[in-house]
mmCIF file of the N, C-alpha and C atoms, coordinates in Angstrom:
data_MODEL
# 
_entry.id   MODEL 
# 
loop_
_atom_site.group_PDB 
_atom_site.id 
_atom_site.type_symbol 
_atom_site.label_atom_id 
_atom_site.label_alt_id 
_atom_site.label_comp_id 
_atom_site.label_asym_id 
_atom_site.label_entity_id 
_atom_site.label_seq_id 
_atom_site.pdbx_PDB_ins_code 
_atom_site.Cartn_x 
_atom_site.Cartn_y 
_atom_site.Cartn_z 
_atom_site.occupancy 
_atom_site.B_iso_or_equiv 
_atom_site.pdbx_formal_charge 
_atom_site.auth_seq_id 
_atom_site.auth_comp_id 
_atom_site.auth_asym_id 
_atom_site.auth_atom_id 
_atom_site.pdbx_PDB_model_num 
ATOM 1   N N  . MET A 1 1  ? 43.780 -1.995  -95.588  1.00 0.00 ? 1  MET A N  1 
ATOM 2   C CA . MET A 1 1  ? 43.423 -1.913  -96.994  1.00 0.00 ? 1  MET A CA 1 
ATOM 3   C C  . MET A 1 1  ? 44.666 -1.737  -97.858  1.00 0.00 ? 1  MET A C  1 
ATOM 4   N N  . ALA A 1 2  ? 45.642 -0.979  -97.356  1.00 0.00 ? 2  ALA A N  1 
ATOM 5   C CA . ALA A 1 2  ? 46.853 -0.751  -98.146  1.00 0.00 ? 2  ALA A CA 1 
ATOM 6   C C  . ALA A 1 2  ? 47.641 -2.045  -98.304  1.00 0.00 ? 2  ALA A C  1 
ATOM 7   N N  . ARG A 1 3  ? 47.616 -2.879  -97.260  1.00 0.00 ? 3  ARG A N  1 
ATOM 8   C CA . ARG A 1 3  ? 48.338 -4.145  -97.355  1.00 0.00 ? 3  ARG A CA 1 
ATOM 9   C C  . ARG A 1 3  ? 47.724 -5.035  -98.433  1.00 0.00 ? 3  ARG A C  1 
ATOM 10  N N  . PHE A 1 4  ? 46.402 -5.042  -98.527  1.00 0.00 ? 4  PHE A N  1 
ATOM 11  C CA . PHE A 1 4  ? 45.730 -5.819  -99.570  1.00 0.00 ? 4  PHE A CA 1 
ATOM 12  C C  . PHE A 1 4  ? 46.103 -5.301  -100.954 1.00 0.00 ? 4  PHE A C  1 
ATOM 13  N N  . ALA A 1 5  ? 46.149 -3.982  -101.114 1.00 0.00 ? 5  ALA A N  1 
ATOM 14  C CA . ALA A 1 5  ? 46.483 -3.402  -102.416 1.00 0.00 ? 5  ALA A CA 1 
ATOM 15  C C  . ALA A 1 5  ? 47.908 -3.761  -102.826 1.00 0.00 ? 5  ALA A C  1 
ATOM 16  N N  . VAL A 1 6  ? 48.832 -3.717  -101.877 1.00 0.00 ? 6  VAL A N  1 
ATOM 17  C CA . VAL A 1 6  ? 50.218 -4.080  -102.193 1.00 0.00 ? 6  VAL A CA 1 
ATOM 18  C C  . VAL A 1 6  ? 50.304 -5.556  -102.553 1.00 0.00 ? 6  VAL A C  1 
ATOM 19  N N  . ARG A 1 7  ? 49.625 -6.394  -101.780 1.00 0.00 ? 7  ARG A N  1 
ATOM 20  C CA . ARG A 1 7  ? 49.647 -7.833  -102.061 1.00 0.00 ? 7  ARG A CA 1 
ATOM 21  C C  . ARG A 1 7  ? 49.013 -8.131  -103.415 1.00 0.00 ? 7  ARG A C  1 
ATOM 22  N N  . PHE A 1 8  ? 47.938 -7.446  -103.738 1.00 0.00 ? 8  PHE A N  1 
ATOM 23  C CA . PHE A 1 8  ? 47.283 -7.640  -105.031 1.00 0.00 ? 8  PHE A CA 1 
ATOM 24  C C  . PHE A 1 8  ? 48.193 -7.202  -106.169 1.00 0.00 ? 8  PHE A C  1 
ATOM 25  N N  . ALA A 1 9  ? 48.840 -6.048  -106.027 1.00 0.00 ? 9  ALA A N  1 
ATOM 26  C CA . ALA A 1 9  ? 49.744 -5.560  -107.067 1.00 0.00 ? 9  ALA A CA 1 
ATOM 27  C C  . ALA A 1 9  ? 50.929 -6.506  -107.255 1.00 0.00 ? 9  ALA A C  1 
ATOM 28  N N  . LEU A 1 10 ? 51.470 -7.021  -106.162 1.00 0.00 ? 10 LEU A N  1 
ATOM 29  C CA . LEU A 1 10 ? 52.563 -7.988  -106.276 1.00 0.00 ? 10 LEU A CA 1 
ATOM 30  C C  . LEU A 1 10 ? 52.098 -9.275  -106.949 1.00 0.00 ? 10 LEU A C  1 
ATOM 31  N N  . GLY A 1 11 ? 50.907 -9.703  -106.650 1.00 0.00 ? 11 GLY A N  1 
ATOM 32  C CA . GLY A 1 11 ? 50.357 -10.898 -107.294 1.00 0.00 ? 11 GLY A CA 1 
ATOM 33  C C  . GLY A 1 11 ? 50.178 -10.709 -108.786 1.00 0.00 ? 11 GLY A C  1 
ATOM 34  N N  . VAL A 1 12 ? 49.679 -9.545  -109.183 1.00 0.00 ? 12 VAL A N  1 
ATOM 35  C CA . VAL A 1 12 ? 49.507 -9.262  -110.610 1.00 0.00 ? 12 VAL A CA 1 
ATOM 36  C C  . VAL A 1 12 ? 50.866 -9.201  -111.299 1.00 0.00 ? 12 VAL A C  1 
ATOM 37  N N  . GLY A 1 13 ? 51.833 -8.544  -110.662 1.00 0.00 ? 13 GLY A N  1 
ATOM 38  C CA . GLY A 1 13 ? 53.181 -8.476  -111.240 1.00 0.00 ? 13 GLY A CA 1 
ATOM 39  C C  . GLY A 1 13 ? 53.820 -9.848  -111.355 1.00 0.00 ? 13 GLY A C  1 
ATOM 40  N N  . LEU A 1 14 ? 53.631 -10.676 -110.336 1.00 0.00 ? 14 LEU A N  1 
ATOM 41  C CA . LEU A 1 14 ? 54.158 -12.042 -110.377 1.00 0.00 ? 14 LEU A CA 1 
ATOM 42  C C  . LEU A 1 14 ? 53.513 -12.831 -111.503 1.00 0.00 ? 14 LEU A C  1 
ATOM 43  N N  . PHE A 1 15 ? 52.216 -12.673 -111.682 1.00 0.00 ? 15 PHE A N  1 
ATOM 44  C CA . PHE A 1 15 ? 51.515 -13.383 -112.750 1.00 0.00 ? 15 PHE A CA 1 
ATOM 45  C C  . PHE A 1 15 ? 52.019 -12.953 -114.126 1.00 0.00 ? 15 PHE A C  1 
ATOM 46  N N  . VAL A 1 16 ? 52.175 -11.650 -114.336 1.00 0.00 ? 16 VAL A N  1 
ATOM 47  C CA . VAL A 1 16 ? 52.659 -11.149 -115.626 1.00 0.00 ? 16 VAL A CA 1 
ATOM 48  C C  . VAL A 1 16 ? 54.075 -11.644 -115.900 1.00 0.00 ? 16 VAL A C  1 
ATOM 49  N N  . ALA A 1 17 ? 54.937 -11.595 -114.876 1.00 0.00 ? 17 ALA A N  1 
ATOM 50  C CA . ALA A 1 17 ? 56.312 -12.076 -115.045 1.00 0.00 ? 17 ALA A CA 1 
ATOM 51  C C  . ALA A 1 17 ? 56.326 -13.579 -115.304 1.00 0.00 ? 17 ALA A C  1 
ATOM 52  N N  . PHE A 1 18 ? 55.454 -14.325 -114.629 1.00 0.00 ? 18 PHE A N  1 
ATOM 53  C CA . PHE A 1 18 ? 55.386 -15.764 -114.843 1.00 0.00 ? 18 PHE A CA 1 
ATOM 54  C C  . PHE A 1 18 ? 54.954 -16.099 -116.262 1.00 0.00 ? 18 PHE A C  1 
ATOM 55  N N  . VAL A 1 19 ? 53.976 -15.379 -116.780 1.00 0.00 ? 19 VAL A N  1 
ATOM 56  C CA . VAL A 1 19 ? 53.518 -15.614 -118.153 1.00 0.00 ? 19 VAL A CA 1 
ATOM 57  C C  . VAL A 1 19 ? 54.638 -15.300 -119.150 1.00 0.00 ? 19 VAL A C  1 
ATOM 58  N N  . GLN A 1 20 ? 55.340 -14.182 -118.944 1.00 0.00 ? 20 GLN A N  1 
ATOM 59  C CA . GLN A 1 20 ? 56.438 -13.823 -119.847 1.00 0.00 ? 20 GLN A CA 1 
ATOM 60  C C  . GLN A 1 20 ? 57.559 -14.859 -119.778 1.00 0.00 ? 20 GLN A C  1 
ATOM 61  N N  . ALA A 1 21 ? 57.933 -15.265 -118.573 1.00 0.00 ? 21 ALA A N  1 
ATOM 62  C CA . ALA A 1 21 ? 58.999 -16.258 -118.426 1.00 0.00 ? 21 ALA A CA 1 
ATOM 63  C C  . ALA A 1 21 ? 58.569 -17.597 -119.018 1.00 0.00 ? 21 ALA A C  1 
ATOM 64  N N  . GLY A 1 22 ? 57.334 -17.968 -118.817 1.00 0.00 ? 22 GLY A N  1 
ATOM 65  C CA . GLY A 1 22 ? 56.833 -19.218 -119.387 1.00 0.00 ? 22 GLY A CA 1 
ATOM 66  C C  . GLY A 1 22 ? 56.806 -19.191 -120.903 1.00 0.00 ? 22 GLY A C  1 
ATOM 67  N N  . THR A 1 23 ? 56.422 -18.059 -121.483 1.00 0.00 ? 23 THR A N  1 
ATOM 68  C CA . THR A 1 23 ? 56.402 -17.925 -122.930 1.00 0.00 ? 23 THR A CA 1 
ATOM 69  C C  . THR A 1 23 ? 57.805 -18.055 -123.523 1.00 0.00 ? 23 THR A C  1 
ATOM 70  N N  . VAL A 1 24 ? 58.768 -17.384 -122.906 1.00 0.00 ? 24 VAL A N  1 
ATOM 71  C CA . VAL A 1 24 ? 60.150 -17.450 -123.395 1.00 0.00 ? 24 VAL A CA 1 
ATOM 72  C C  . VAL A 1 24 ? 60.714 -18.851 -123.200 1.00 0.00 ? 24 VAL A C  1 
ATOM 73  N N  . ALA A 1 25 ? 60.449 -19.472 -122.043 1.00 0.00 ? 25 ALA A N  1 
ATOM 74  C CA . ALA A 1 25 ? 60.968 -20.818 -121.784 1.00 0.00 ? 25 ALA A CA 1 
ATOM 75  C C  . ALA A 1 25 ? 60.360 -21.833 -122.748 1.00 0.00 ? 25 ALA A C  1 
ATOM 76  N N  . LEU A 1 26 ? 59.092 -21.689 -123.056 1.00 0.00 ? 26 LEU A N  1 
ATOM 77  C CA . LEU A 1 26 ? 58.453 -22.602 -123.995 1.00 0.00 ? 26 LEU A CA 1 
ATOM 78  C C  . LEU A 1 26 ? 59.008 -22.427 -125.406 1.00 0.00 ? 26 LEU A C  1 
ATOM 79  N N  . ALA A 1 27 ? 59.224 -21.192 -125.812 1.00 0.00 ? 27 ALA A N  1 
ATOM 80  C CA . ALA A 1 27 ? 59.822 -20.943 -127.136 1.00 0.00 ? 27 ALA A CA 1 
ATOM 81  C C  . ALA A 1 27 ? 61.232 -21.525 -127.201 1.00 0.00 ? 27 ALA A C  1 
ATOM 82  N N  . TRP A 1 28 ? 61.991 -21.397 -126.121 1.00 0.00 ? 28 TRP A N  1 
ATOM 83  C CA . TRP A 1 28 ? 63.334 -21.977 -126.079 1.00 0.00 ? 28 TRP A CA 1 
ATOM 84  C C  . TRP A 1 28 ? 63.271 -23.501 -126.137 1.00 0.00 ? 28 TRP A C  1 
ATOM 85  N N  . TRP A 1 29 ? 62.331 -24.084 -125.406 1.00 0.00 ? 29 TRP A N  1 
ATOM 86  C CA . TRP A 1 29 ? 62.181 -25.533 -125.371 1.00 0.00 ? 29 TRP A CA 1 
ATOM 87  C C  . TRP A 1 29 ? 61.831 -26.086 -126.743 1.00 0.00 ? 29 TRP A C  1 
ATOM 88  N N  . ARG A 1 30 ? 60.983 -25.381 -127.479 1.00 0.00 ? 30 ARG A N  1 
ATOM 89  C CA . ARG A 1 30 ? 60.557 -25.828 -128.807 1.00 0.00 ? 30 ARG A CA 1 
ATOM 90  C C  . ARG A 1 30 ? 61.590 -25.543 -129.889 1.00 0.00 ? 30 ARG A C  1 
ATOM 91  N N  . GLY A 1 31 ? 62.634 -24.816 -129.546 1.00 0.00 ? 31 GLY A N  1 
ATOM 92  C CA . GLY A 1 31 ? 63.667 -24.506 -130.523 1.00 0.00 ? 31 GLY A CA 1 
ATOM 93  C C  . GLY A 1 31 ? 63.361 -23.282 -131.367 1.00 0.00 ? 31 GLY A C  1 
ATOM 94  N N  . GLU A 1 32 ? 62.432 -22.461 -130.939 1.00 0.00 ? 32 GLU A N  1 
ATOM 95  C CA . GLU A 1 32 ? 62.063 -21.260 -131.687 1.00 0.00 ? 32 GLU A CA 1 
ATOM 96  C C  . GLU A 1 32 ? 63.008 -20.100 -131.413 1.00 0.00 ? 32 GLU A C  1 
ATOM 97  N N  . LEU A 1 33 ? 63.913 -20.263 -130.443 1.00 0.00 ? 33 LEU A N  1 
ATOM 98  C CA . LEU A 1 33 ? 64.930 -19.252 -130.152 1.00 0.00 ? 33 LEU A CA 1 
ATOM 99  C C  . LEU A 1 33 ? 66.286 -19.841 -130.551 1.00 0.00 ? 33 LEU A C  1 
ATOM 100 N N  . PRO A 1 34 ? 66.694 -19.652 -131.806 1.00 0.00 ? 34 PRO A N  1 
ATOM 101 C CA . PRO A 1 34 ? 67.940 -20.283 -132.242 1.00 0.00 ? 34 PRO A CA 1 
ATOM 102 C C  . PRO A 1 34 ? 69.161 -19.780 -131.471 1.00 0.00 ? 34 PRO A C  1 
ATOM 103 N N  . GLN A 1 35 ? 69.167 -18.509 -131.129 1.00 0.00 ? 35 GLN A N  1 
ATOM 104 C CA . GLN A 1 35 ? 70.271 -17.951 -130.360 1.00 0.00 ? 35 GLN A CA 1 
ATOM 105 C C  . GLN A 1 35 ? 69.681 -16.990 -129.322 1.00 0.00 ? 35 GLN A C  1 
ATOM 106 N N  . PRO A 1 36 ? 69.342 -17.517 -128.136 1.00 0.00 ? 36 PRO A N  1 
ATOM 107 C CA . PRO A 1 36 ? 68.715 -16.671 -127.116 1.00 0.00 ? 36 PRO A CA 1 
ATOM 108 C C  . PRO A 1 36 ? 69.648 -15.541 -126.659 1.00 0.00 ? 36 PRO A C  1 
ATOM 109 N N  . ALA A 1 37 ? 69.072 -14.383 -126.470 1.00 0.00 ? 37 ALA A N  1 
ATOM 110 C CA . ALA A 1 37 ? 69.826 -13.227 -125.985 1.00 0.00 ? 37 ALA A CA 1 
ATOM 111 C C  . ALA A 1 37 ? 69.910 -13.290 -124.466 1.00 0.00 ? 37 ALA A C  1 
ATOM 112 N N  . LEU A 1 38 ? 70.608 -12.330 -123.883 1.00 0.00 ? 38 LEU A N  1 
ATOM 113 C CA . LEU A 1 38 ? 70.770 -12.290 -122.430 1.00 0.00 ? 38 LEU A CA 1 
ATOM 114 C C  . LEU A 1 38 ? 69.418 -12.158 -121.727 1.00 0.00 ? 38 LEU A C  1 
ATOM 115 N N  . GLY A 1 39 ? 68.543 -11.324 -122.276 1.00 0.00 ? 39 GLY A N  1 
ATOM 116 C CA . GLY A 1 39 ? 67.212 -11.155 -121.679 1.00 0.00 ? 39 GLY A CA 1 
ATOM 117 C C  . GLY A 1 39 ? 66.409 -12.445 -121.681 1.00 0.00 ? 39 GLY A C  1 
ATOM 118 N N  . ASP A 1 40 ? 66.537 -13.228 -122.745 1.00 0.00 ? 40 ASP A N  1 
ATOM 119 C CA . ASP A 1 40 ? 65.849 -14.520 -122.804 1.00 0.00 ? 40 ASP A CA 1 
ATOM 120 C C  . ASP A 1 40 ? 66.370 -15.461 -121.724 1.00 0.00 ? 40 ASP A C  1 
ATOM 121 N N  . TRP A 1 41 ? 67.687 -15.486 -121.540 1.00 0.00 ? 41 TRP A N  1 
ATOM 122 C CA . TRP A 1 41 ? 68.260 -16.344 -120.506 1.00 0.00 ? 41 TRP A CA 1 
ATOM 123 C C  . TRP A 1 41 ? 67.832 -15.895 -119.115 1.00 0.00 ? 41 TRP A C  1 
ATOM 124 N N  . LEU A 1 42 ? 67.683 -14.590 -118.920 1.00 0.00 ? 42 LEU A N  1 
ATOM 125 C CA . LEU A 1 42 ? 67.214 -14.105 -117.620 1.00 0.00 ? 42 LEU A CA 1 
ATOM 126 C C  . LEU A 1 42 ? 65.779 -14.537 -117.351 1.00 0.00 ? 42 LEU A C  1 
ATOM 127 N N  . TRP A 1 43 ? 64.924 -14.494 -118.371 1.00 0.00 ? 43 TRP A N  1 
ATOM 128 C CA . TRP A 1 43 ? 63.544 -14.945 -118.194 1.00 0.00 ? 43 TRP A CA 1 
ATOM 129 C C  . TRP A 1 43 ? 63.504 -16.441 -117.920 1.00 0.00 ? 43 TRP A C  1 
ATOM 130 N N  . ILE A 1 44 ? 64.320 -17.206 -118.640 1.00 0.00 ? 44 ILE A N  1 
ATOM 131 C CA . ILE A 1 44 ? 64.349 -18.654 -118.431 1.00 0.00 ? 44 ILE A CA 1 
ATOM 132 C C  . ILE A 1 44 ? 64.841 -18.983 -117.023 1.00 0.00 ? 44 ILE A C  1 
ATOM 133 N N  . ALA A 1 45 ? 65.877 -18.293 -116.577 1.00 0.00 ? 45 ALA A N  1 
ATOM 134 C CA . ALA A 1 45 ? 66.425 -18.548 -115.242 1.00 0.00 ? 45 ALA A CA 1 
ATOM 135 C C  . ALA A 1 45 ? 65.486 -18.069 -114.140 1.00 0.00 ? 45 ALA A C  1 
ATOM 136 N N  . SER A 1 46 ? 64.651 -17.075 -114.418 1.00 0.00 ? 46 SER A N  1 
ATOM 137 C CA . SER A 1 46 ? 63.753 -16.558 -113.385 1.00 0.00 ? 46 SER A CA 1 
ATOM 138 C C  . SER A 1 46 ? 62.516 -17.426 -113.187 1.00 0.00 ? 46 SER A C  1 
ATOM 139 N N  . LEU A 1 47 ? 62.250 -18.339 -114.100 1.00 0.00 ? 47 LEU A N  1 
ATOM 140 C CA . LEU A 1 47 ? 61.039 -19.160 -113.995 1.00 0.00 ? 47 LEU A CA 1 
ATOM 141 C C  . LEU A 1 47 ? 60.977 -19.971 -112.694 1.00 0.00 ? 47 LEU A C  1 
ATOM 142 N N  . PRO A 1 48 ? 62.028 -20.705 -112.295 1.00 0.00 ? 48 PRO A N  1 
ATOM 143 C CA . PRO A 1 48 ? 61.928 -21.423 -111.014 1.00 0.00 ? 48 PRO A CA 1 
ATOM 144 C C  . PRO A 1 48 ? 61.795 -20.495 -109.809 1.00 0.00 ? 48 PRO A C  1 
ATOM 145 N N  . VAL A 1 49 ? 62.402 -19.320 -109.885 1.00 0.00 ? 49 VAL A N  1 
ATOM 146 C CA . VAL A 1 49 ? 62.298 -18.349 -108.792 1.00 0.00 ? 49 VAL A CA 1 
ATOM 147 C C  . VAL A 1 49 ? 60.859 -17.842 -108.678 1.00 0.00 ? 49 VAL A C  1 
ATOM 148 N N  . LEU A 1 50 ? 60.233 -17.578 -109.805 1.00 0.00 ? 50 LEU A N  1 
ATOM 149 C CA . LEU A 1 50 ? 58.845 -17.107 -109.803 1.00 0.00 ? 50 LEU A CA 1 
ATOM 150 C C  . LEU A 1 50 ? 57.896 -18.183 -109.278 1.00 0.00 ? 50 LEU A C  1 
ATOM 151 N N  . VAL A 1 51 ? 58.133 -19.431 -109.655 1.00 0.00 ? 51 VAL A N  1 
ATOM 152 C CA . VAL A 1 51 ? 57.297 -20.522 -109.152 1.00 0.00 ? 51 VAL A CA 1 
ATOM 153 C C  . VAL A 1 51 ? 57.472 -20.662 -107.639 1.00 0.00 ? 51 VAL A C  1 
ATOM 154 N N  . ALA A 1 52 ? 58.704 -20.570 -107.165 1.00 0.00 ? 52 ALA A N  1 
ATOM 155 C CA . ALA A 1 52 ? 58.961 -20.664 -105.721 1.00 0.00 ? 52 ALA A CA 1 
ATOM 156 C C  . ALA A 1 52 ? 58.305 -19.511 -104.973 1.00 0.00 ? 52 ALA A C  1 
ATOM 157 N N  . ALA A 1 53 ? 58.353 -18.305 -105.522 1.00 0.00 ? 53 ALA A N  1 
ATOM 158 C CA . ALA A 1 53 ? 57.716 -17.157 -104.878 1.00 0.00 ? 53 ALA A CA 1 
ATOM 159 C C  . ALA A 1 53 ? 56.204 -17.342 -104.815 1.00 0.00 ? 53 ALA A C  1 
ATOM 160 N N  . TYR A 1 54 ? 55.613 -17.862 -105.876 1.00 0.00 ? 54 TYR A N  1 
ATOM 161 C CA . TYR A 1 54 ? 54.179 -18.121 -105.867 1.00 0.00 ? 54 TYR A CA 1 
ATOM 162 C C  . TYR A 1 54 ? 53.821 -19.149 -104.796 1.00 0.00 ? 54 TYR A C  1 
ATOM 163 N N  . LEU A 1 55 ? 54.569 -20.244 -104.753 1.00 0.00 ? 55 LEU A N  1 
ATOM 164 C CA . LEU A 1 55 ? 54.275 -21.284 -103.769 1.00 0.00 ? 55 LEU A CA 1 
ATOM 165 C C  . LEU A 1 55 ? 54.487 -20.801 -102.342 1.00 0.00 ? 55 LEU A C  1 
ATOM 166 N N  . ARG A 1 56 ? 55.424 -19.897 -102.136 1.00 0.00 ? 56 ARG A N  1 
ATOM 167 C CA . ARG A 1 56 ? 55.746 -19.424 -100.775 1.00 0.00 ? 56 ARG A CA 1 
ATOM 168 C C  . ARG A 1 56 ? 54.743 -18.401 -100.267 1.00 0.00 ? 56 ARG A C  1 
ATOM 169 N N  . TRP A 1 57 ? 54.298 -17.478 -101.121 1.00 0.00 ? 57 TRP A N  1 
ATOM 170 C CA . TRP A 1 57 ? 53.497 -16.359 -100.628 1.00 0.00 ? 57 TRP A CA 1 
ATOM 171 C C  . TRP A 1 57 ? 52.066 -16.291 -101.138 1.00 0.00 ? 57 TRP A C  1 
ATOM 172 N N  . PHE A 1 58 ? 51.707 -17.003 -102.201 1.00 0.00 ? 58 PHE A N  1 
ATOM 173 C CA . PHE A 1 58 ? 50.384 -16.815 -102.774 1.00 0.00 ? 58 PHE A CA 1 
ATOM 174 C C  . PHE A 1 58 ? 49.542 -18.081 -102.877 1.00 0.00 ? 58 PHE A C  1 
ATOM 175 N N  . SER A 1 59 ? 50.132 -19.264 -102.806 1.00 0.00 ? 59 SER A N  1 
ATOM 176 C CA . SER A 1 59 ? 49.349 -20.480 -103.019 1.00 0.00 ? 59 SER A CA 1 
ATOM 177 C C  . SER A 1 59 ? 48.745 -20.977 -101.699 1.00 0.00 ? 59 SER A C  1 
ATOM 178 N N  . VAL A 1 60 ? 47.934 -22.022 -101.809 1.00 0.00 ? 60 VAL A N  1 
ATOM 179 C CA . VAL A 1 60 ? 47.358 -22.616 -100.610 1.00 0.00 ? 60 VAL A CA 1 
ATOM 180 C C  . VAL A 1 60 ? 48.385 -23.456 -99.862  1.00 0.00 ? 60 VAL A C  1 
ATOM 181 N N  . PHE A 1 61 ? 49.568 -23.651 -100.430 1.00 0.00 ? 61 PHE A N  1 
ATOM 182 C CA . PHE A 1 61 ? 50.626 -24.412 -99.779  1.00 0.00 ? 61 PHE A CA 1 
ATOM 183 C C  . PHE A 1 61 ? 51.525 -23.535 -98.919  1.00 0.00 ? 61 PHE A C  1 
ATOM 184 N N  . ARG A 1 62 ? 51.237 -22.238 -98.826  1.00 0.00 ? 62 ARG A N  1 
ATOM 185 C CA . ARG A 1 62 ? 52.076 -21.345 -98.026  1.00 0.00 ? 62 ARG A CA 1 
ATOM 186 C C  . ARG A 1 62 ? 51.899 -21.644 -96.544  1.00 0.00 ? 62 ARG A C  1 
ATOM 187 N N  . PRO A 1 63 ? 52.930 -21.338 -95.759  1.00 0.00 ? 63 PRO A N  1 
ATOM 188 C CA . PRO A 1 63 ? 52.816 -21.576 -94.314  1.00 0.00 ? 63 PRO A CA 1 
ATOM 189 C C  . PRO A 1 63 ? 51.725 -20.687 -93.707  1.00 0.00 ? 63 PRO A C  1 
ATOM 190 N N  . GLY A 1 64 ? 50.937 -21.257 -92.860  1.00 0.00 ? 64 GLY A N  1 
ATOM 191 C CA . GLY A 1 64 ? 49.911 -20.489 -92.170  1.00 0.00 ? 64 GLY A CA 1 
ATOM 192 C C  . GLY A 1 64 ? 48.622 -20.300 -92.950  1.00 0.00 ? 64 GLY A C  1 
ATOM 193 N N  . CYS A 1 65 ? 48.499 -20.920 -94.105  1.00 0.00 ? 65 CYS A N  1 
ATOM 194 C CA . CYS A 1 65 ? 47.266 -20.779 -94.891  1.00 0.00 ? 65 CYS A CA 1 
ATOM 195 C C  . CYS A 1 65 ? 46.161 -21.577 -94.215  1.00 0.00 ? 65 CYS A C  1 
ATOM 196 N N  . ASP A 1 66 ? 45.027 -20.938 -93.989  1.00 0.00 ? 66 ASP A N  1 
ATOM 197 C CA . ASP A 1 66 ? 43.910 -21.626 -93.367  1.00 0.00 ? 66 ASP A CA 1 
ATOM 198 C C  . ASP A 1 66 ? 42.700 -21.692 -94.296  1.00 0.00 ? 66 ASP A C  1 
ATOM 199 N N  . ALA A 1 67 ? 42.946 -21.654 -95.599  1.00 0.00 ? 67 ALA A N  1 
ATOM 200 C CA . ALA A 1 67 ? 41.855 -21.690 -96.562  1.00 0.00 ? 67 ALA A CA 1 
ATOM 201 C C  . ALA A 1 67 ? 41.111 -23.030 -96.524  1.00 0.00 ? 67 ALA A C  1 
ATOM 202 N N  . CYS A 1 68 ? 41.828 -24.084 -96.202  1.00 0.00 ? 68 CYS A N  1 
ATOM 203 C CA . CYS A 1 68 ? 41.220 -25.411 -96.196  1.00 0.00 ? 68 CYS A CA 1 
ATOM 204 C C  . CYS A 1 68 ? 40.978 -25.941 -94.791  1.00 0.00 ? 68 CYS A C  1 
ATOM 205 N N  . ALA A 1 69 ? 41.194 -25.104 -93.788  1.00 0.00 ? 69 ALA A N  1 
ATOM 206 C CA . ALA A 1 69 ? 41.042 -25.560 -92.406  1.00 0.00 ? 69 ALA A CA 1 
ATOM 207 C C  . ALA A 1 69 ? 39.573 -25.788 -92.082  1.00 0.00 ? 69 ALA A C  1 
ATOM 208 N N  . ALA A 1 70 ? 39.346 -26.823 -91.321  1.00 0.00 ? 70 ALA A N  1 
ATOM 209 C CA . ALA A 1 70 ? 37.984 -27.125 -90.907  1.00 0.00 ? 70 ALA A CA 1 
ATOM 210 C C  . ALA A 1 70 ? 37.608 -26.194 -89.764  1.00 0.00 ? 70 ALA A C  1 
ATOM 211 N N  . GLY A 1 71 ? 36.536 -25.505 -89.930  1.00 0.00 ? 71 GLY A N  1 
ATOM 212 C CA . GLY A 1 71 ? 36.050 -24.602 -88.885  1.00 0.00 ? 71 GLY A CA 1 
ATOM 213 C C  . GLY A 1 71 ? 34.862 -25.218 -88.170  1.00 0.00 ? 71 GLY A C  1 
ATOM 214 N N  . GLU A 1 72 ? 34.254 -24.438 -87.327  1.00 0.00 ? 72 GLU A N  1 
ATOM 215 C CA . GLU A 1 72 ? 33.058 -24.880 -86.637  1.00 0.00 ? 72 GLU A CA 1 
ATOM 216 C C  . GLU A 1 72 ? 31.926 -24.999 -87.654  1.00 0.00 ? 72 GLU A C  1 
ATOM 217 N N  . PRO A 1 73 ? 31.237 -26.133 -87.692  1.00 0.00 ? 73 PRO A N  1 
ATOM 218 C CA . PRO A 1 73 ? 30.095 -26.240 -88.606  1.00 0.00 ? 73 PRO A CA 1 
ATOM 219 C C  . PRO A 1 73 ? 28.966 -25.342 -88.118  1.00 0.00 ? 73 PRO A C  1 
ATOM 220 N N  . GLU A 1 74 ? 28.405 -24.614 -89.051  1.00 0.00 ? 74 GLU A N  1 
ATOM 221 C CA . GLU A 1 74 ? 27.314 -23.709 -88.683  1.00 0.00 ? 74 GLU A CA 1 
ATOM 222 C C  . GLU A 1 74 ? 26.016 -24.493 -88.575  1.00 0.00 ? 74 GLU A C  1 
ATOM 223 N N  . ARG A 1 75 ? 25.324 -24.270 -87.485  1.00 0.00 ? 75 ARG A N  1 
ATOM 224 C CA . ARG A 1 75 ? 24.035 -24.907 -87.293  1.00 0.00 ? 75 ARG A CA 1 
ATOM 225 C C  . ARG A 1 75 ? 22.948 -23.915 -87.678  1.00 0.00 ? 75 ARG A C  1 
ATOM 226 N N  . PRO A 1 76 ? 22.028 -24.349 -88.472  1.00 0.00 ? 76 PRO A N  1 
ATOM 227 C CA . PRO A 1 76 ? 20.950 -23.423 -88.868  1.00 0.00 ? 76 PRO A CA 1 
ATOM 228 C C  . PRO A 1 76 ? 20.060 -23.095 -87.688  1.00 0.00 ? 76 PRO A C  1 
ATOM 229 N N  . PRO A 1 77 ? 19.581 -21.863 -87.619  1.00 0.00 ? 77 PRO A N  1 
ATOM 230 C CA . PRO A 1 77 ? 18.660 -21.541 -86.524  1.00 0.00 ? 77 PRO A CA 1 
ATOM 231 C C  . PRO A 1 77 ? 17.339 -22.275 -86.707  1.00 0.00 ? 77 PRO A C  1 
ATOM 232 N N  . GLY A 1 78 ? 16.762 -22.642 -85.649  1.00 0.00 ? 78 GLY A N  1 
ATOM 233 C CA . GLY A 1 78 ? 15.501 -23.365 -85.700  1.00 0.00 ? 78 GLY A CA 1 
ATOM 234 C C  . GLY A 1 78 ? 15.244 -24.056 -84.359  1.00 0.00 ? 78 GLY A C  1 
ATOM 235 N N  . PRO A 1 79 ? 14.344 -25.011 -84.367  1.00 0.00 ? 79 PRO A N  1 
ATOM 236 C CA . PRO A 1 79 ? 14.014 -25.666 -83.102  1.00 0.00 ? 79 PRO A CA 1 
ATOM 237 C C  . PRO A 1 79 ? 15.217 -26.366 -82.454  1.00 0.00 ? 79 PRO A C  1 
ATOM 238 N N  . ARG A 1 80 ? 16.115 -26.911 -83.260  1.00 0.00 ? 80 ARG A N  1 
ATOM 239 C CA . ARG A 1 80 ? 17.289 -27.580 -82.699  1.00 0.00 ? 80 ARG A CA 1 
ATOM 240 C C  . ARG A 1 80 ? 18.541 -26.727 -82.778  1.00 0.00 ? 80 ARG A C  1 
ATOM 241 N N  . GLY A 1 81 ? 18.415 -25.520 -83.311  1.00 0.00 ? 81 GLY A N  1 
ATOM 242 C CA . GLY A 1 81 ? 19.557 -24.630 -83.449  1.00 0.00 ? 81 GLY A CA 1 
ATOM 243 C C  . GLY A 1 81 ? 19.821 -23.852 -82.174  1.00 0.00 ? 81 GLY A C  1 
ATOM 244 N N  . PRO A 1 82 ? 20.741 -22.905 -82.209  1.00 0.00 ? 82 PRO A N  1 
ATOM 245 C CA . PRO A 1 82 ? 21.082 -22.118 -81.008  1.00 0.00 ? 82 PRO A CA 1 
ATOM 246 C C  . PRO A 1 82 ? 19.986 -21.230 -80.532  1.00 0.00 ? 82 PRO A C  1 
# 
């Protein structure tokens, strides 16, 4: 249970950081940040790192993910069932 809680907390933190980095990067892209500060550049630079972390540990593209794996089809109980 503790492992799930840690993974959930990391996922929430990653999501919040991704939203903040995306907001700053979008404002920079649109020209709304005429002179970005150091913190803005850190958020912009962290965006690819956050995307890579999501793809590595939280998405369905992570190694060992079996969310889409075909399992044994369940047969309903009945005259032809088990």
